[in-house]
N, C-alpha and C positions, 0 to 999 in steps of 0.2 A: 504494499500499499504506500509506503514512504517513497519508493521509486516512482510510482504512478503520480503521486502528488508533486514530486520534483519535476517530473515531465510536464504536467499540466501547468505548473508555475512558469516554466520556460515558455510554454505555448501562449499563455496570457501576456506575459511581458514582451513576447515576440510581436504581438500586435501593437506596434509602436504608436500608431495613431491614437488608440484608446488609452494605453498605459502611460506613455510619456506626455501625450496631450493632456491626460487627466491630471498628472503631476504638475505640469506647466500652468494649467488653469487654476489649480489650487494655490500654487505659489504666487500667481499674479493677484488673486483675490486676497491672500494674506498680506502682501505688500500694501495694497490699497487700504485694508482694514487697519494695519499698524499705523500707517501715515494719517489716516483720517481720525483715529481715536486719540483724544487728548487725555484720557484717564491713565491711571497707573495702578500697580498692585493687583489685588484680586479681581477688581472689576475689569481691568484690561485683559487679564489672563482668561477670564470667562468669556468676554466679548470676542477676543481674537480666536480662541479655540472654537467657539460656537459658530462664528462666520466660516472658519476653516472647515469644520466638519460638515456643514451644509453644502459648501462648495464641493467638498469631497464626496458627499452623497450623490450629487449630480454626475460626477465622474464615475463613481462606482455603479450607478445605474447602467451606464454604457458598458463598462467593463464586465459587469455581472451578466447582462443580457447577452453579450457576445460569447462569454464563457459557456453559457448554457445552450446557445443555438448555433454556434459556429460550425461545428462538425456536421450537424444535420443539414444545415443550409448549404454547405459546400460539398456535400456528398462524401465526406471522409468518415462518417460514423460507421458505415458498413465495414470498413477495414479495421476499425477498433473492435468491433464485435467479433470479427474473424480471428482476433488474437486469442480468444478463449477467456478473456477476463469477464467475469459476471457483469451483466448490464448494470446491476444495482451499484457495483463498485465504480463503474465508469461515471455514473451519476454523482455518487458521493465525492469522488475525486474532484469533480468540477467545483463542488461547494467548498471543499477544503482548499482547493487551489485559489479560489477568489479570496478567501480569508487570508491566506498567506501573502498574496500579492498586494493586499491593501495595507499591510503593515508599514512599508516605506512611506505611504501617504499619511498614515496616522502619526508616524514619528515626525515627519516634516511639519505637520500642523502643531504638534505639542512642543517641539523644540522652538519653533518660531514664537509660539505663544509665551513660553517660559522665558526665553531670552529677552523678549521685548517688553515683558510685563512691568519691570521696574517696581519700585515701591515695595510693599510688604504683602506676602501671602503665606499660607501655611500648608501643611501636608494635606489637609482636607480639601483645599482649593485645587491642588495639584491632582489628588486622587479623583475628584469629581470631573476634572477636565479629561484625565486619562480614560475613565470609564465612559464618558459621554462620547468621546471621539471614537474609541474602538467599537463600542456598541453600535454607534450609527453606521460606521462603514461595514461592519460585519453583518448586521441585520439586513441592511439593504443590499449588500453584495449577495448574500445567500438567497434572499427573496427574488432578486432580479435574475440570478442564475437559474433558479427554479422556474421563473416565468419564461426564460429563454428555452429551457428544455420542453416546456408545455407548448410553446408557440412555434418552435422549430424554425423560426425565420428571424434574421437579424434585425431588420427595420421594425416589424411589429413588436418584437420583444423589447427593444429600446423604447418605443412609443408607449407601450403598456406600462413599463417602469416609471416613465415620467408622468403618465396620467395617474398611476397609483399614488404617487407622491402628492402632486398638486391637486388633482381631482379628489383623491381620497381625503386630503386635509380639508378641502372645501366642504365635502359631504359630511365629514365628521363635525365640522363647526356648525353646519346647519342643523344636524340632528341634535347636537348638544344644546343649541339655542332654542329650537322650536319644537322638538319632539320629546327627548328625554336626555338629561344630563348623564345618567348612568349608562344608557345604551351608547351614547356618543363616546364615553370613556372606554367602552369595551370594543369599539371598532379599532382596526389595526393602527391607524395613525395616532389615535388617542392613547393607546397602550404604549406604542413606541415613544411618544413624547414623555410620558410619565416615567417609563423605565430608564430612558437615556438621561433624564434629569434627576433620577432618584428622588422624585418629588412625592410627598405624602401630605401636601397642604390642601386647603379647602377648594382649590381650583379643580381638583379631581375628586370625583364622588365615590371612587373605589380605593381600597387600600393598595399600598405599593406591592404587597405580596400577591394580591389578586391580579394586579397588572402584570407581574412577572409570569404568573400562570397563564393569563389570557394571551399574552404575547407568544409564549412558548407553544400554546395550542395553535395559534394562527400560523406560526412558522412551520410547525410540524405538519399541519394539514397541507400547506402549500408544497412543501418538500415531498410529502408522501404522494401527492398528485403527480408531481414531476417525475419521481422515480417510477411510479406506476406507468406513466407514459413511455418512459425509456424502455421499460421491460417488455411492454406489449407491442411496441411499434415495429413495423417492417422497414428495413433499411436496404 
C-alpha cells in the first residue's frame, strides 16, 4: 500500500498545472493577505491562516477532483485494474495520495502565517491554526477525490466540487435562517465549519462532538459511494 500511495503522490504532483498552480495561487493570496492586514499577534495568525486555507480549499478542489477522475477520463484505469490490485485499494490510494500531496500546501500556509504574525500568540492559537488548515485541505481533498471517482470526468468533477462549496454554503445558510438552525448545522458545510473551527459556541445548535460524528458520516457515505462505483464499473 505504501508503494501505491507513493506512486499516486508522484502522479498528482506530476500534474503540474493543478499542483504547482495551486501552490502558486495560495502563495499569491497569502502575500496579499499579509500586506493588507494591519493586525499582529493572534489576530493576524488566525486571519492569515484562515485566508490561506480557503485559498487552499479552492486549489484542493481541483487537485482532488483530478485525482479521482483522471484515470477513468483518460482511459488508463483499465490498465491499473489489469495489474491485479483490488479496485478498492486503487480507490483508497487516491484518497491517501491527495492527503499526502496537500501537506506542502498546508505547511506553506502555516509557515507564512506564523512568520508574519508578529506580536504575541500562544500554543492554543498555533494549534487551532494547524488543525483548521489540515482539516480543511484534507476534508475537501478527500471529498472532491471521491466526487471525481463518482463522476469519472475531469471537468464535471471540478465543477461539482466548486458548486458543493459555494452552493452548499449558500443552501446551508438559507436552511439555517429560514427552515431550521439544527438541520442547517447538520448539512455538510455547516458541520465542516464547526469542526474546522473547533467551535462550540451559540452560533451552532449542535455540540462539537455531534458535529464530528455528523461530518464523519457525511465523508464515509461519499467515500463509500465512490469506492462502490470503482468496484462495479467496467473499464
